[in-house]
N, CA and C atoms as an extended XYZ file, in Angstrom:
582
Properties=species:S:1:pos:R:3:atomname:S:1:resname:S:1:resid:I:1 pbc="F F F"
N         0.821       -1.190        0.000 N   MET     1
C         0.000        0.000        0.000 CA  MET     1
C         0.871        1.263        0.000 C   MET     1
N         1.980        1.235        0.744 N   VAL     2
C         2.877        2.385        0.791 CA  VAL     2
C         3.463        2.652       -0.584 C   VAL     2
N         3.907        1.596       -1.263 N   ARG     3
C         4.481        1.784       -2.593 CA  ARG     3
C         3.441        2.342       -3.558 C   ARG     3
N         2.212        1.902       -3.425 N   LEU     4
C         1.145        2.399       -4.273 CA  LEU     4
C         0.935        3.900       -4.063 C   LEU     4
N         0.942        4.353       -2.814 N   ARG     5
C         0.784        5.785       -2.527 CA  ARG     5
C         1.948        6.581       -3.092 C   ARG     5
N         3.156        6.090       -2.901 N   ARG     6
C         4.331        6.802       -3.424 CA  ARG     6
C         4.271        6.884       -4.936 C   ARG     6
N         3.876        5.786       -5.560 N   PHE     7
C         3.749        5.773       -7.010 CA  PHE     7
C         2.685        6.771       -7.453 C   PHE     7
N         1.561        6.814       -6.765 N   GLY     8
C         0.485        7.753       -7.089 CA  GLY     8
C         0.933        9.197       -6.959 C   GLY     8
N         1.663        9.530       -5.880 N   LEU     9
C         2.181       10.891       -5.701 CA  LEU     9
C         3.164       11.248       -6.810 C   LEU     9
N         4.004       10.303       -7.196 N   ALA    10
C         4.973       10.567       -8.265 CA  ALA    10
C         4.261       10.816       -9.592 C   ALA    10
N         3.218       10.052       -9.890 N   ILE    11
C         2.461       10.241      -11.130 CA  ILE    11
C         1.790       11.612      -11.142 C   ILE    11
N         1.174       11.997      -10.028 N   ILE    12
C         0.522       13.304       -9.949 CA  ILE    12
C         1.541       14.420      -10.161 C   ILE    12
N         2.701       14.297       -9.536 N   PHE    13
C         3.742       15.311       -9.667 CA  PHE    13
C         4.237       15.410      -11.105 C   PHE    13
N         4.497       14.280      -11.746 N   LEU    14
C         4.974       14.293      -13.123 CA  LEU    14
C         3.911       14.835      -14.080 C   LEU    14
N         2.643       14.517      -13.830 N   ALA    15
C         1.561       15.066      -14.650 CA  ALA    15
C         1.508       16.582      -14.508 C   ALA    15
N         1.710       17.081      -13.291 N   GLY    16
C         1.746       18.527      -13.069 CA  GLY    16
C         2.878       19.183      -13.830 C   GLY    16
N         4.039       18.550      -13.832 N   LEU    17
C         5.170       19.088      -14.595 CA  LEU    17
C         4.862       19.117      -16.090 C   LEU    17
N         4.253       18.047      -16.584 N   TRP    18
C         3.917       17.981      -17.997 CA  TRP    18
C         2.918       19.076      -18.353 C   TRP    18
N         1.894       19.257      -17.520 N   LEU    19
C         0.897       20.296      -17.772 CA  LEU    19
C         1.518       21.688      -17.705 C   LEU    19
N         2.543       21.845      -16.896 N   ALA    20
C         3.198       23.153      -16.761 CA  ALA    20
C         4.167       23.434      -17.907 C   ALA    20
N         4.375       22.464      -18.788 N   GLY    21
C         5.278       22.681      -19.910 CA  GLY    21
C         6.728       22.636      -19.486 C   GLY    21
N         7.080       21.714      -18.608 N   ALA    22
C         8.416       21.676      -18.033 CA  ALA    22
C         9.404       20.875      -18.869 C   ALA    22
N         9.158       20.727      -20.147 N   ALA    23
C        10.067       19.943      -20.971 CA  ALA    23
C        11.459       20.567      -21.035 C   ALA    23
N        11.535       21.897      -20.951 N   LYS    24
C        12.825       22.589      -20.991 CA  LYS    24
C        12.965       23.431      -19.727 C   LYS    24
N        13.195       22.826      -18.554 N   PRO    25
C        13.183       23.590      -17.321 CA  PRO    25
C        14.280       24.648      -17.229 C   PRO    25
N        15.388       24.483      -17.930 N   TRP    26
C        16.460       25.456      -17.800 CA  TRP    26
C        16.366       26.570      -18.836 C   TRP    26
N        15.323       26.546      -19.689 N   ALA    27
C        15.189       27.582      -20.701 CA  ALA    27
C        14.543       28.844      -20.138 C   ALA    27
N        13.875       28.758      -19.003 N   ALA    28
C        13.118       29.888      -18.468 CA  ALA    28
C        13.957       30.716      -17.496 C   ALA    28
N        13.580       31.996      -17.401 N   GLU    29
C        14.137       32.898      -16.397 CA  GLU    29
C        12.982       33.559      -15.677 C   GLU    29
N        13.136       33.773      -14.364 N   PHE    30
C        12.090       34.430      -13.583 CA  PHE    30
C        11.919       35.881      -14.024 C   PHE    30
N        10.686       36.370      -13.975 N   ASP    31
C        10.374       37.784      -14.175 CA  ASP    31
C         9.975       38.341      -12.807 C   ASP    31
N        10.958       38.759      -12.012 N   PHE    32
C        10.709       39.184      -10.634 CA  PHE    32
C         9.777       40.391      -10.542 C   PHE    32
N         9.714       41.205      -11.582 N   ASP    33
C         8.824       42.369      -11.567 CA  ASP    33
C         7.351       41.970      -11.468 C   ASP    33
N         7.025       40.745      -11.856 N   ARG    34
C         5.637       40.280      -11.826 CA  ARG    34
C         5.314       39.481      -10.557 C   ARG    34
N         6.235       39.447       -9.608 N   PHE    35
C         6.026       38.710       -8.351 CA  PHE    35
C         5.288       39.605       -7.351 C   PHE    35
N         4.000       39.392       -7.204 N   HIS    36
C         3.194       40.105       -6.213 CA  HIS    36
C         2.541       39.132       -5.228 C   HIS    36
N         2.140       37.965       -5.750 N   HIS    37
C         1.524       36.902       -4.951 CA  HIS    37
C         2.134       35.570       -5.346 C   HIS    37
N         1.982       34.586       -4.479 N   GLU    38
C         2.445       33.228       -4.752 CA  GLU    38
C         1.288       32.280       -4.489 C   GLU    38
N         1.046       31.350       -5.399 N   ALA    39
C         0.052       30.301       -5.193 CA  ALA    39
C         0.678       28.996       -5.662 C   ALA    39
N         0.431       27.927       -4.946 N   GLY    40
C         1.004       26.656       -5.362 CA  GLY    40
C         0.680       25.547       -4.399 C   GLY    40
N         1.413       24.474       -4.556 N   PHE    41
C         1.240       23.316       -3.685 CA  PHE    41
C         2.575       22.579       -3.588 C   PHE    41
N         2.683       21.796       -2.545 N   ARG    42
C         3.829       20.905       -2.389 CA  ARG    42
C         3.330       19.530       -1.990 C   ARG    42
N         3.852       18.524       -2.650 N   LEU    43
C         3.637       17.150       -2.210 CA  LEU    43
C         4.659       16.895       -1.122 C   LEU    43
N         4.273       16.151       -0.104 N   VAL    44
C         5.149       16.003        1.058 CA  VAL    44
C         5.246       14.541        1.483 C   VAL    44
N         6.459       14.168        1.874 N   TYR    45
C         6.716       12.888        2.526 CA  TYR    45
C         7.474       13.213        3.802 C   TYR    45
N         7.075       12.609        4.908 N   GLY    46
C         7.769       12.869        6.160 CA  GLY    46
C         7.895       11.639        7.016 C   GLY    46
N         8.897       11.668        7.889 N   LYS    47
C         9.122       10.588        8.844 CA  LYS    47
C         9.488       11.210       10.171 C   LYS    47
N         8.913       10.640       11.240 N   ASN    48
C         9.219       11.201       12.554 CA  ASN    48
C        10.673       10.945       12.921 C   ASN    48
N        11.193       11.784       13.806 N   ALA    49
C        12.617       11.775       14.141 CA  ALA    49
C        12.984       10.758       15.217 C   ALA    49
N        12.027       10.367       16.062 N   LYS    50
C        12.372        9.442       17.149 CA  LYS    50
C        11.148        8.649       17.590 C   LYS    50
N        11.358        7.690       18.456 N   ASP    51
C        10.312        6.856       19.045 CA  ASP    51
C         9.582        6.028       17.993 C   ASP    51
N         8.258        6.034       18.017 N   ALA    52
C         7.443        5.191       17.146 CA  ALA    52
C         7.665        5.546       15.673 C   ALA    52
N         7.426        4.571       14.810 N   ASP    53
C         7.605        4.780       13.378 CA  ASP    53
C         6.324        5.365       12.784 C   ASP    53
N         6.379        6.640       12.392 N   VAL    54
C         5.247        7.317       11.778 CA  VAL    54
C         5.733        7.957       10.481 C   VAL    54
N         4.981        7.736        9.397 N   ARG    55
C         5.299        8.332        8.101 CA  ARG    55
C         4.070        9.081        7.607 C   ARG    55
N         4.305       10.259        7.014 N   VAL    56
C         3.202       11.063        6.500 CA  VAL    56
C         3.385       11.306        5.001 C   VAL    56
N         2.259       11.328        4.268 N   TYR    57
C         2.215       11.569        2.832 CA  TYR    57
C         1.077       12.545        2.586 C   TYR    57
N         1.327       13.609        1.846 N   GLY    58
C         0.219       14.519        1.650 CA  GLY    58
C         0.498       15.651        0.697 C   GLY    58
N        -0.372       16.656        0.810 N   VAL    59
C        -0.283       17.840       -0.022 CA  VAL    59
C        -0.413       19.072        0.866 C   VAL    59
N         0.324       20.118        0.501 N   MET    60
C         0.305       21.372        1.247 CA  MET    60
C         0.022       22.516        0.268 C   MET    60
N        -1.258       22.872        0.073 N   PRO    61
C        -1.558       24.038       -0.762 CA  PRO    61
C        -1.155       25.317       -0.041 C   PRO    61
N        -0.761       26.347       -0.805 N   ARG    62
C        -0.259       27.566       -0.181 CA  ARG    62
C        -0.601       28.795       -1.020 C   ARG    62
N        -0.724       29.914       -0.321 N   PHE    63
C        -0.952       31.201       -0.968 CA  PHE    63
C        -0.146       32.236       -0.189 C   PHE    63
N         0.508       33.146       -0.936 N   GLY    64
C         1.343       34.125       -0.254 CA  GLY    64
C         1.304       35.499       -0.880 C   GLY    64
N         1.769       36.457       -0.104 N   TRP    65
C         1.874       37.844       -0.507 CA  TRP    65
C         3.348       38.224       -0.510 C   TRP    65
N         3.860       38.681       -1.640 N   VAL    66
C         5.261       39.086       -1.747 CA  VAL    66
C         5.383       40.505       -1.192 C   VAL    66
N         6.142       40.656       -0.125 N   VAL    67
C         6.350       41.955        0.524 CA  VAL    67
C         7.528       42.678       -0.130 C   VAL    67
N         8.625       41.967       -0.334 N   LEU    68
C         9.809       42.488       -1.033 CA  LEU    68
C        10.131       41.539       -2.181 C   LEU    68
N        10.215       42.057       -3.390 N   LYS    69
C        10.497       41.221       -4.551 CA  LYS    69
C        11.957       40.764       -4.533 C   LYS    69
N        12.219       39.497       -4.874 N   PRO    70
C        13.607       39.037       -4.966 CA  PRO    70
C        14.357       39.833       -6.027 C   PRO    70
N        15.645       40.017       -5.813 N   GLY    71
C        16.476       40.729       -6.774 CA  GLY    71
C        16.492       42.232       -6.616 C   GLY    71
N        15.739       42.767       -5.660 N   ASN    72
C        15.699       44.209       -5.441 CA  ASN    72
C        17.033       44.655       -4.839 C   ASN    72
N        17.790       45.517       -5.513 N   PRO    73
C        19.111       45.915       -5.002 CA  PRO    73
C        19.047       46.707       -3.698 C   PRO    73
N        17.914       47.339       -3.412 N   CYS    74
C        17.787       48.110       -2.161 CA  CYS    74
C        17.891       47.215       -0.929 C   CYS    74
N        17.528       45.958       -1.058 N   TRP    75
C        17.539       45.030        0.081 CA  TRP    75
C        18.594       43.942       -0.096 C   TRP    75
N        19.620       44.233       -0.880 N   GLY    76
C        20.690       43.266       -1.081 CA  GLY    76
C        20.270       42.078       -1.926 C   GLY    76
N        19.176       42.213       -2.650 N   GLY    77
C        18.691       41.122       -3.492 CA  GLY    77
C        17.722       40.182       -2.807 C   GLY    77
N        17.574       40.310       -1.486 N   PHE    78
C        16.696       39.400       -0.755 CA  PHE    78
C        15.226       39.732       -0.997 C   PHE    78
N        14.400       38.685       -1.030 N   GLY    79
C        12.962       38.836       -1.133 CA  GLY    79
C        12.307       38.377        0.159 C   GLY    79
N        11.094       38.864        0.408 N   LEU    80
C        10.341       38.486        1.609 CA  LEU    80
C         8.886       38.274        1.231 C   LEU    80
N         8.313       37.168        1.693 N   ALA    81
C         6.902       36.880        1.455 CA  ALA    81
C         6.271       36.354        2.740 C   ALA    81
N         4.980       36.603        2.873 N   VAL    82
C         4.167       36.042        3.950 CA  VAL    82
C         3.271       35.001        3.288 C   VAL    82
N         3.335       33.770        3.772 N   VAL    83
C         2.642       32.652        3.129 CA  VAL    83
C         1.715       31.978        4.135 C   VAL    83
N         0.536       31.595        3.672 N   LEU    84
C        -0.401       30.805        4.472 CA  LEU    84
C        -0.479       29.431        3.818 C   LEU    84
N        -0.169       28.393        4.601 N   GLU    85
C        -0.066       27.044        4.064 CA  GLU    85
C        -0.994       26.094        4.819 C   GLU    85
N        -1.756       25.314        4.089 N   ALA    86
C        -2.606       24.279        4.678 CA  ALA    86
C        -1.873       22.940        4.621 C   ALA    86
N        -2.251       22.017        5.491 N   VAL    87
C        -1.634       20.697        5.546 CA  VAL    87
C        -2.741       19.649        5.512 C   VAL    87
N        -2.641       18.732        4.545 N   PHE    88
C        -3.555       17.591        4.457 CA  PHE    88
C        -2.699       16.354        4.218 C   PHE    88
N        -2.578       15.488        5.222 N   THR    89
C        -1.736       14.303        5.054 CA  THR    89
C        -2.453       13.041        5.510 C   THR    89
N        -2.027       11.936        4.925 N   LEU    90
C        -2.340       10.614        5.437 CA  LEU    90
C        -1.123       10.186        6.224 C   LEU    90
N        -1.340        9.478        7.321 N   ALA    91
C        -0.219        9.077        8.161 CA  ALA    91
C        -0.268        7.583        8.416 C   ALA    91
N         0.875        6.956        8.276 N   GLU    92
C         1.027        5.541        8.609 CA  GLU    92
C         1.632        5.452        9.995 C   GLU    92
N         0.883        4.935       10.929 N   ALA    93
C         1.379        4.700       12.279 CA  ALA    93
C         0.949        3.278       12.627 C   ALA    93
N         0.468        3.074       13.849 N   GLU    94
C        -0.062        1.756       14.194 CA  GLU    94
C        -1.285        1.451       13.340 C   GLU    94
N        -2.058        2.490       12.999 N   LYS    95
C        -3.175        2.418       12.053 CA  LYS    95
C        -3.045        3.628       11.136 C   LYS    95
N        -3.786        3.616       10.033 N   ILE    96
C        -3.776        4.758        9.126 CA  ILE    96
C        -4.539        5.908        9.776 C   ILE    96
N        -3.957        7.080        9.733 N   GLY    97
C        -4.581        8.268       10.292 CA  GLY    97
C        -4.363        9.445        9.365 C   GLY    97
N        -4.399       10.639        9.919 N   GLY    98
C        -4.210       11.812        9.085 CA  GLY    98
C        -3.920       13.052        9.891 C   GLY    98
N        -3.620       14.124        9.168 N   GLU    99
C        -3.357       15.431        9.772 CA  GLU    99
C        -4.046       16.501        8.930 C   GLU    99
N        -4.558       17.512        9.603 N   VAL   100
C        -5.128       18.691        8.949 CA  VAL   100
C        -4.655       19.898        9.738 C   VAL   100
N        -4.083       20.889        9.045 N   GLY   101
C        -3.570       22.047        9.769 CA  GLY   101
C        -3.436       23.275        8.906 C   GLY   101
N        -3.029       24.363        9.553 N   LEU   102
C        -2.846       25.647        8.890 CA  LEU   102
C        -1.651       26.349        9.545 C   LEU   102
N        -0.739       26.870        8.700 N   THR   103
C         0.478       27.499        9.212 CA  THR   103
C         0.791       28.784        8.465 C   THR   103
N         0.927       29.917        9.169 N   PRO   104
C         1.487       31.115        8.537 CA  PRO   104
C         3.018       31.016        8.552 C   PRO   104
N         3.643       31.403        7.442 N   LEU   105
C         5.095       31.303        7.301 CA  LEU   105
C         5.676       32.624        6.801 C   LEU   105
N         6.919       32.906        7.195 N   LEU   106
C         7.721       33.954        6.573 CA  LEU   106
C         8.721       33.258        5.659 C   LEU   106
N         8.848       33.761        4.446 N   LYS   107
C         9.744       33.156        3.458 CA  LYS   107
C        10.740       34.215        2.989 C   LYS   107
N        12.022       33.948        3.212 N   ILE   108
C        13.097       34.825        2.757 CA  ILE   108
C        13.769       34.134        1.580 C   ILE   108
N        13.857       34.841        0.451 N   SER   109
C        14.427       34.225       -0.746 CA  SER   109
C        15.592       35.057       -1.279 C   SER   109
N        16.432       34.393       -2.058 N   TYR   110
C        17.572       35.062       -2.674 CA  TYR   110
C        17.782       34.466       -4.068 C   TYR   110
N        17.785       35.310       -5.110 N   PRO   111
C        17.942       34.777       -6.464 CA  PRO   111
C        19.371       34.319       -6.758 C   PRO   111
N        19.468       33.210       -7.458 N   VAL   112
C        20.740       32.722       -7.985 CA  VAL   112
C        20.629       32.926       -9.495 C   VAL   112
N        21.081       34.054       -9.962 N   GLY   113
C        20.837       34.440      -11.350 CA  GLY   113
C        19.349       34.725      -11.517 C   GLY   113
N        18.809       34.428      -12.696 N   LYS   114
C        17.373       34.625      -12.934 CA  LYS   114
C        16.649       33.294      -13.079 C   LYS   114
N        17.367       32.187      -12.845 N   ARG   115
C        16.769       30.875      -13.070 CA  ARG   115
C        16.473       30.100      -11.795 C   ARG   115
N        16.934       30.567      -10.645 N   ALA   116
C        16.706       29.828       -9.401 CA  ALA   116
C        16.595       30.793       -8.223 C   ALA   116
N        15.822       30.387       -7.242 N   LEU   117
C        15.676       31.124       -5.981 CA  LEU   117
C        15.984       30.174       -4.838 C   LEU   117
N        16.903       30.557       -3.979 N   LEU   118
C        17.113       29.827       -2.730 CA  LEU   118
C        16.204       30.459       -1.695 C   LEU   118
N        15.654       29.668       -0.778 N   PHE   119
C        14.785       30.246        0.233 CA  PHE   119
C        14.907       29.523        1.564 C   PHE   119
N        14.585       30.278        2.603 N   VAL   120
C        14.438       29.769        3.961 CA  VAL   120
C        13.066       30.227        4.414 C   VAL   120
N        12.314       29.337        5.068 N   GLU   121
C        10.993       29.720        5.550 CA  GLU   121
C        10.731       29.086        6.901 C   GLU   121
N         9.927       29.767        7.685 N   GLY   122
C         9.592       29.231        8.999 CA  GLY   122
C         8.341       29.895        9.533 C   GLY   122
N         7.725       29.233       10.489 N   GLY   123
C         6.515       29.762       11.102 CA  GLY   123
C         6.011       28.802       12.165 C   GLY   123
N         4.821       29.076       12.645 N   ALA   124
C         4.187       28.212       13.649 CA  ALA   124
C         2.695       28.214       13.395 C   ALA   124
N         2.117       27.037       13.400 N   GLY   125
C         0.693       26.912       13.132 CA  GLY   125
C         0.016       25.965       14.092 C   GLY   125
N        -1.172       25.533       13.691 N   VAL   126
C        -1.936       24.566       14.479 CA  VAL   126
C        -2.248       23.373       13.574 C   VAL   126
N        -2.385       22.203       14.214 N   ILE   127
C        -2.638       20.988       13.444 CA  ILE   127
C        -3.498       20.034       14.256 C   ILE   127
N        -4.379       19.365       13.573 N   GLY   128
C        -5.111       18.246       14.160 CA  GLY   128
C        -4.447       16.975       13.685 C   GLY   128
N        -3.916       16.197       14.603 N   GLU   129
C        -3.217       14.954       14.260 CA  GLU   129
C        -4.060       13.791       14.750 C   GLU   129
N        -4.618       13.063       13.801 N   PHE   130
C        -5.525       11.971       14.106 CA  PHE   130
C        -4.789       10.658       13.873 C   PHE   130
N        -3.881       10.338       14.798 N   LEU   131
C        -3.001        9.177       14.662 CA  LEU   131
C        -3.180        8.228       15.837 C   LEU   131
N        -3.000        6.957       15.568 N   THR   132
C        -2.939        5.972       16.634 CA  THR   132
C        -1.465        5.627       16.837 C   THR   132
N        -0.818        6.380       17.726 N   SER   133
C         0.605        6.187       17.975 CA  SER   133
C         0.950        6.767       19.336 C   SER   133
N         1.863        6.105       20.022 N   SER   134
C         2.327        6.621       21.311 CA  SER   134
C         3.110        7.925       21.137 C   SER   134
N         3.572        8.192       19.909 N   ALA   135
C         4.335        9.418       19.649 CA  ALA   135
C         3.439       10.661       19.647 C   ALA   135
N         2.136       10.482       19.441 N   VAL   136
C         1.208       11.617       19.350 CA  VAL   136
C        -0.026       11.311       20.201 C   VAL   136
N         0.020       11.610       21.512 N   PRO   137
C        -1.100       11.245       22.372 CA  PRO   137
C        -2.300       12.189       22.295 C   PRO   137
N        -2.137       13.391       21.714 N   HIS   138
C        -3.233       14.360       21.666 CA  HIS   138
C        -3.504       14.790       20.236 C   HIS   138
N        -4.732       15.135       19.952 N   THR   139
C        -5.136       15.522       18.605 CA  THR   139
C        -4.727       16.942       18.268 C   THR   139
N        -4.949       17.899       19.159 N   PHE   140
C        -4.669       19.306       18.875 CA  PHE   140
C        -3.238       19.647       19.275 C   PHE   140
N        -2.461       20.158       18.326 N   ASN   141
C        -1.068       20.514       18.598 CA  ASN   141
C        -0.670       21.793       17.867 C   ASN   141
N         0.403       22.400       18.351 N   PHE   142
C         1.024       23.543       17.702 CA  PHE   142
C         2.234       23.040       16.922 C   PHE   142
N         2.587       23.737       15.836 N   THR   143
C         3.642       23.223       14.957 CA  THR   143
C         4.663       24.288       14.558 C   THR   143
N         5.616       24.634       15.430 N   PRO   144
C         6.718       25.477       14.965 CA  PRO   144
C         7.564       24.684       13.963 C   PRO   144
N         8.039       25.360       12.915 N   GLN   145
C         8.768       24.655       11.860 CA  GLN   145
C         9.685       25.603       11.107 C   GLN   145
N        10.747       25.041       10.535 N   VAL   146
C        11.702       25.831        9.751 CA  VAL   146
C        12.316       24.925        8.688 C   VAL   146
N        12.638       25.520        7.543 N   GLY   147
C        13.236       24.733        6.478 CA  GLY   147
C        13.749       25.620        5.369 C   GLY   147
N        14.125       24.990        4.284 N   GLY   148
C        14.643       25.733        3.148 CA  GLY   148
C        14.596       24.900        1.895 C   GLY   148
N        14.938       25.544        0.786 N   GLY   149
C        14.915       24.821       -0.472 CA  GLY   149
C        15.293       25.694       -1.638 C   GLY   149
N        14.898       25.237       -2.819 N   VAL   150
C        15.209       25.937       -4.059 CA  VAL   150
C        13.987       25.904       -4.973 C   VAL   150
N        13.795       27.003       -5.697 N   GLU   151
C        12.778       27.071       -6.738 CA  GLU   151
C        13.504       27.297       -8.065 C   GLU   151
N        13.165       26.489       -9.059 N   ILE   152
C        13.790       26.572      -10.372 CA  ILE   152
C        12.744       27.030      -11.376 C   ILE   152
N        13.078       28.042      -12.177 N   ALA   153
C        12.133       28.614      -13.138 CA  ALA   153
C        11.784       27.604      -14.225 C   ALA   153
N        10.478       27.347      -14.380 N   LEU   154
C         9.979       26.569      -15.508 CA  LEU   154
C         9.465       27.517      -16.592 C   LEU   154
N         8.923       28.627      -16.135 N   ARG   155
C         8.436       29.726      -16.967 CA  ARG   155
C         8.705       31.004      -16.170 C   ARG   155
N         8.522       32.183      -16.738 N   PRO   156
C         8.853       33.415      -16.002 CA  PRO   156
C         8.137       33.578      -14.663 C   PRO   156
N         6.953       32.969      -14.508 N   GLN   157
C         6.209       33.085      -13.258 CA  GLN   157
C         5.899       31.734      -12.627 C   GLN   157
N         6.487       30.654      -13.126 N   LEU   158
C         6.206       29.303      -12.636 CA  LEU   158
C         7.499       28.624      -12.210 C   LEU   158
N         7.473       28.009      -11.025 N   ALA   159
C         8.692       27.391      -10.494 CA  ALA   159
C         8.441       25.971      -10.015 C   ALA   159
N         9.448       25.141      -10.184 N   LEU   160
C         9.501       23.813       -9.587 CA  LEU   160
C        10.196       23.979       -8.242 C   LEU   160
N         9.598       23.443       -7.181 N   THR   161
C        10.134       23.618       -5.831 CA  THR   161
C        10.612       22.285       -5.267 C   THR   161
N        11.778       22.296       -4.640 N   ALA   162
C        12.277       21.164       -3.853 CA  ALA   162
C        12.682       21.734       -2.495 C   ALA   162
N        12.214       21.099       -1.403 N   ALA   163
C        12.449       21.691       -0.082 CA  ALA   163
C        12.540       20.624        0.999 C   ALA   163
N        13.136       21.028        2.108 N   TYR   164
C        13.194       20.230        3.336 CA  TYR   164
C        12.665       21.108        4.463 C   TYR   164
N        11.954       20.486        5.415 N   ARG   165
C        11.483       21.230        6.580 CA  ARG   165
C        11.513       20.336        7.814 C   ARG   165
N        11.911       20.928        8.940 N   PHE   166
C        11.823       20.255       10.238 CA  PHE   166
C        10.601       20.822       10.949 C   PHE   166
N         9.688       19.931       11.367 N   ARG   167
C         8.464       20.363       12.048 CA  ARG   167
C         8.371       19.706       13.418 C   ARG   167
N         8.128       20.518       14.418 N   HIS   168
C         7.934       20.056       15.793 CA  HIS   168
C         6.445       20.198       16.123 C   HIS   168
N         5.857       19.168       16.673 N   SER   169
C         4.459       19.240       17.113 CA  SER   169
C         4.390       18.975       18.602 C   SER   169
N         3.662       19.825       19.310 N   SER   170
C         3.403       19.585       20.733 CA  SER   170
C         2.180       20.391       21.131 C   SER   170
N         1.640       20.083       22.293 N   ASN   171
C         0.425       20.780       22.726 CA  ASN   171
C         0.733       21.982       23.614 C   ASN   171
N         1.993       22.406       23.686 N   ALA   172
C         2.412       23.589       24.459 CA  ALA   172
C         1.983       23.485       25.920 C   ALA   172
N         2.037       22.271       26.449 N   SER   173
C         1.710       21.985       27.859 CA  SER   173
C         0.251       22.290       28.219 C   SER   173
N        -0.638       22.206       27.243 N   LEU   174
C        -2.070       22.322       27.548 CA  LEU   174
C        -2.560       21.097       28.322 C   LEU   174
N        -1.874       19.970       28.123 N   TYR   175
C        -2.180       18.719       28.816 CA  TYR   175
C        -0.942       18.298       29.596 C   TYR   175
N        -1.133       17.435       30.577 N   GLU   176
C         0.020       16.960       31.367 CA  GLU   176
C         1.027       16.239       30.489 C   GLU   176
N         0.539       15.357       29.641 N   ASP   177
C         1.407       14.580       28.754 CA  ASP   177
C         1.695       15.421       27.512 C   ASP   177
N         2.968       15.752       27.264 N   ASN   178
C         3.323       16.623       26.149 CA  ASN   178
C         4.600       16.138       25.460 C   ASN   178
N         4.550       14.946       24.848 N   PRO   179
C         5.760       14.486       24.151 CA  PRO   179
C         5.949       15.246       22.849 C   PRO   179
N         7.164       15.441       22.462 N   ALA   180
C         7.456       16.097       21.188 CA  ALA   180
C         7.253       15.098       20.057 C   ALA   180
N         6.684       15.560       18.977 N   PHE   181
C         6.544       14.751       17.765 CA  PHE   181
C         7.245       15.524       16.661 C   PHE   181
N         8.484       15.155       16.391 N   ASP   182
C         9.314       15.859       15.418 CA  ASP   182
C         9.329       15.085       14.102 C   ASP   182
N         9.146       15.808       12.986 N   VAL   183
C         9.052       15.172       11.678 CA  VAL   183
C         9.995       15.872       10.699 C   VAL   183
N        10.708       15.072        9.920 N   HIS   184
C        11.518       15.568        8.803 CA  HIS   184
C        10.636       15.479        7.562 C   HIS   184
N        10.375       16.619        6.919 N   LEU   185
C         9.484       16.676        5.764 CA  LEU   185
C        10.276       16.973        4.489 C   LEU   185
N        10.078       16.151        3.482 N   PHE   186
C        10.698       16.350        2.172 CA  PHE   186
C         9.580       16.725        1.206 C   PHE   186
N         9.782       17.823        0.453 N   GLN   187
C         8.696       18.395       -0.337 CA  GLN   187
C         9.122       18.638       -1.778 C   GLN   187
N         8.160       18.487       -2.691 N   ALA   188
C         8.352       18.842       -4.101 CA  ALA   188
C         7.027       19.396       -4.592 C   ALA   188
N         7.088       20.458       -5.398 N   GLY   189
C         5.839       21.036       -5.872 CA  GLY   189
C         6.038       22.110       -6.908 C   GLY   189
N         4.963       22.892       -7.106 N   LEU   190
C         4.960       23.982       -8.055 CA  LEU   190
C         4.534       25.265       -7.375 C   LEU   190
N         5.123       26.390       -7.788 N   ALA   191
C         4.745       27.709       -7.287 CA  ALA   191
C         4.509       28.610       -8.486 C   ALA   191
N         3.396       29.343       -8.445 N   TYR   192
C         3.065       30.290       -9.495 CA  TYR   192
C         3.043       31.687       -8.896 C   TYR   192
N         3.773       32.607       -9.488 N   TYR   193
C         3.838       33.987       -9.024 CA  TYR   193
C         3.034       34.862       -9.976 C   TYR   193
N         2.261       35.772       -9.418 N   PHE   194
C         1.446       36.665      -10.250 CA  PHE   194
C         1.291       38.017       -9.598 C   PHE   194
């Protein structure tokens, strides 16, 4: 079943690339002047860092507002965006479960020429974790997280994204039992700037 899900996610991702016209990914250059908003999604695979074996597979749709455009010489070339990201995952633990959440993020980016953007992003959100695992004893948790990655221009306003993120989940001591549930998340997706 796990291989089937991974295969399904890979097919969806490749179909998205084909629909985006990604046959020549290195032919495009970003048009930073047209970066006002960001909309996209990331497919995600994650594994917890310790204790019980929990794996997550899902999608993270996102929408953002570009505050500072990348490549602006006034700010040393750095860009800044505020992003709101949703989380929808299936989780393999002792039984199949899932997660649903929402996270505001700050994203700092830096252009590498006109064909790639390096970025670091972080924030803290809330998540409902519906898992049968000793690693996650409560459903409602907070999720501080930080990560980084690269966006490669497929078209002047369309990017292929590859990223890593470390996410910590805990209930912030709302309950007596508050074990940390730390997950390493590997992400791939598309971002459209407009």
